[in-house]
VOLO-753887 format. One record per residue (C-alpha): x, y negated, z; residue number from 1. Coordinates in pm, whole numbers. Layout:
<pts>
+--------+--------+--------+-----+
:     px :     py :     pz :  nr :
+--------+--------+--------+-----+
:      X :      Y :      Z : NUM :
...
+--------+--------+--------+-----+
</pts>
This chain:
<pts>
+--------+--------+--------+-----+
:     px :     py :     pz :  nr :
+--------+--------+--------+-----+
:   9001 :   -571 :  -4393 :   1 :
:   8840 :   -530 :  -4082 :   2 :
:   8959 :   -240 :  -3881 :   3 :
:   8571 :   -218 :  -3738 :   4 :
:   8468 :    -61 :  -4118 :   5 :
:   8767 :    158 :  -4121 :   6 :
:   8654 :    288 :  -3798 :   7 :
:   8246 :    311 :  -3869 :   8 :
:   8364 :    493 :  -4192 :   9 :
:   8623 :    723 :  -3977 :  10 :
:   8326 :    815 :  -3735 :  11 :
:   8090 :    851 :  -4000 :  12 :
:   8334 :   1111 :  -4166 :  13 :
:   8388 :   1278 :  -3839 :  14 :
:   8002 :   1355 :  -3821 :  15 :
:   8030 :   1537 :  -4137 :  16 :
:   8128 :   1882 :  -4012 :  17 :
:   7941 :   1858 :  -3713 :  18 :
:   7637 :   1752 :  -3883 :  19 :
:   7690 :   2063 :  -4158 :  20 :
:   7784 :   2301 :  -3857 :  21 :
:   7451 :   2217 :  -3691 :  22 :
:   7249 :   2205 :  -3994 :  23 :
:   7371 :   2579 :  -4041 :  24 :
:   7338 :   2700 :  -3729 :  25 :
:   6973 :   2560 :  -3772 :  26 :
:   6909 :   2728 :  -4100 :  27 :
:   7081 :   3095 :  -3913 :  28 :
:   6829 :   3065 :  -3639 :  29 :
:   6504 :   2979 :  -3860 :  30 :
:   6663 :   3231 :  -4128 :  31 :
:   6544 :   2960 :  -4403 :  32 :
:   6707 :   2683 :  -4573 :  33 :
:   6444 :   2558 :  -4700 :  34 :
:   6228 :   2504 :  -4389 :  35 :
:   6586 :   2415 :  -4210 :  36 :
:   6633 :   2139 :  -4455 :  37 :
:   6235 :   1973 :  -4391 :  38 :
:   6323 :   1993 :  -4008 :  39 :
:   6623 :   1803 :  -4076 :  40 :
:   6468 :   1526 :  -4298 :  41 :
:   6173 :   1517 :  -4036 :  42 :
:   6418 :   1444 :  -3756 :  43 :
:   6636 :   1245 :  -3969 :  44 :
:   6273 :   1023 :  -4071 :  45 :
:   6219 :    998 :  -3687 :  46 :
:   6544 :    893 :  -3620 :  47 :
:   6583 :    602 :  -3868 :  48 :
:   6206 :    489 :  -3750 :  49 :
:   6310 :    506 :  -3419 :  50 :
:   6572 :    229 :  -3517 :  51 :
:   6352 :     34 :  -3721 :  52 :
:   6105 :    -11 :  -3415 :  53 :
:   6429 :   -152 :  -3249 :  54 :
:   6586 :   -354 :  -3505 :  55 :
:   6222 :   -477 :  -3670 :  56 :
:   6354 :   -539 :  -4007 :  57 :
:   6111 :   -651 :  -4204 :  58 :
:   5887 :   -472 :  -4525 :  59 :
:   6106 :   -543 :  -4831 :  60 :
:   5778 :   -692 :  -4983 :  61 :
:   5828 :   -824 :  -5319 :  62 :
:   6125 :   -672 :  -5393 :  63 :
:   5958 :   -327 :  -5322 :  64 :
:   5863 :   -220 :  -5707 :  65 :
:   5960 :   -547 :  -5876 :  66 :
:   6208 :   -426 :  -6083 :  67 :
:   6490 :   -487 :  -5909 :  68 :
:   6628 :   -197 :  -5824 :  69 :
:   6765 :     34 :  -6086 :  70 :
:   6573 :    353 :  -6167 :  71 :
:   6865 :    581 :  -6039 :  72 :
:   6861 :    387 :  -5680 :  73 :
:   6591 :    633 :  -5598 :  74 :
:   6784 :    925 :  -5647 :  75 :
:   6992 :    905 :  -5325 :  76 :
:   6731 :   1118 :  -5123 :  77 :
:   6706 :   1380 :  -5395 :  78 :
:   7079 :   1383 :  -5442 :  79 :
:   7109 :   1420 :  -5061 :  80 :
:   6904 :   1736 :  -5063 :  81 :
:   7186 :   1914 :  -5262 :  82 :
:   7448 :   1855 :  -4995 :  83 :
:   7198 :   1972 :  -4705 :  84 :
:   7115 :   2250 :  -4833 :  85 :
:   7462 :   2359 :  -4956 :  86 :
:   7599 :   2269 :  -4603 :  87 :
:   7266 :   2478 :  -4469 :  88 :
:   7344 :   2779 :  -4681 :  89 :
:   7739 :   2748 :  -4728 :  90 :
:   7937 :   2568 :  -4390 :  91 :
:   7925 :   2916 :  -4173 :  92 :
:   8027 :   3116 :  -4483 :  93 :
:   8351 :   2888 :  -4586 :  94 :
:   8412 :   2773 :  -4271 :  95 :
:   8428 :   2416 :  -4134 :  96 :
:   8754 :   2348 :  -4270 :  97 :
:   8665 :   2470 :  -4622 :  98 :
:   8350 :   2376 :  -4661 :  99 :
:   8464 :   1964 :  -4551 : 100 :
:   8761 :   2011 :  -4750 : 101 :
:   8580 :   2111 :  -5063 : 102 :
:   8291 :   1852 :  -5023 : 103 :
:   8537 :   1577 :  -4939 : 104 :
:   8785 :   1662 :  -5242 : 105 :
:   8472 :   1683 :  -5493 : 106 :
:   8352 :   1320 :  -5299 : 107 :
:   8733 :   1159 :  -5378 : 108 :
:   8716 :   1318 :  -5777 : 109 :
:   8351 :   1164 :  -5811 : 110 :
:   8449 :    850 :  -5686 : 111 :
:   8744 :    832 :  -5878 : 112 :
:   8529 :    844 :  -6204 : 113 :
:   8266 :    627 :  -6069 : 114 :
:   8531 :    365 :  -6017 : 115 :
:   8674 :    367 :  -6324 : 116 :
:   8372 :    304 :  -6523 : 117 :
:   8214 :     65 :  -6247 : 118 :
:   7913 :    312 :  -6277 : 119 :
:   7613 :    317 :  -6005 : 120 :
:   7667 :    -66 :  -5869 : 121 :
:   8025 :      3 :  -5824 : 122 :
:   8283 :   -244 :  -5859 : 123 :
:   8559 :   -134 :  -6172 : 124 :
:   8843 :     14 :  -6030 : 125 :
:   9057 :    151 :  -6267 : 126 :
:   9247 :    492 :  -6267 : 127 :
:   9628 :    470 :  -6165 : 128 :
:   9898 :    729 :  -6137 : 129 :
:   9924 :    650 :  -5781 : 130 :
:   9520 :    727 :  -5710 : 131 :
:   9528 :   1066 :  -5942 : 132 :
:   9888 :   1157 :  -5717 : 133 :
:   9644 :   1105 :  -5419 : 134 :
:   9358 :   1322 :  -5532 : 135 :
:   9619 :   1556 :  -5658 : 136 :
:   9729 :   1588 :  -5295 : 137 :
:   9376 :   1656 :  -5192 : 138 :
:   9354 :   1915 :  -5422 : 139 :
:   9666 :   2041 :  -5254 : 140 :
:   9570 :   2043 :  -4919 : 141 :
:   9236 :   2216 :  -4975 : 142 :
:   9448 :   2498 :  -5157 : 143 :
:   9651 :   2487 :  -4870 : 144 :
:   9324 :   2512 :  -4619 : 145 :
:   9168 :   2803 :  -4835 : 146 :
:   9485 :   3016 :  -4804 : 147 :
:   9634 :   2978 :  -4474 : 148 :
+--------+--------+--------+-----+
</pts>
């Protein structure tokens, strides 16, 4: 695999706890997770529109609304609200390590299930003893972070 893909994924993962902290601080300052989430998404929308102006990607045209996209593919934005509001509300209370550990462990366990069944468009990757061991180690690591 291309090392650049790993580096970009690593950088994106590194941004998660910083984003959670920034969002939680915004929530603290505004004293409202709903308003804080609204500003997070408005600023994100402005950012993506600025990127669109730079790369000038064309409108999806005929593909938009053509039925070539499954219904559940449109739910990603709604699902991200759960993550955002959770971070706004709980990141500072739990601490960055525990909050990030919980979200990463949950993501990993969910990913193993999605891979097992080839759900939501992922290529099927069967559960193996080594994958389960890795997930178990994540749970042990999470426990260690929570306890110490």
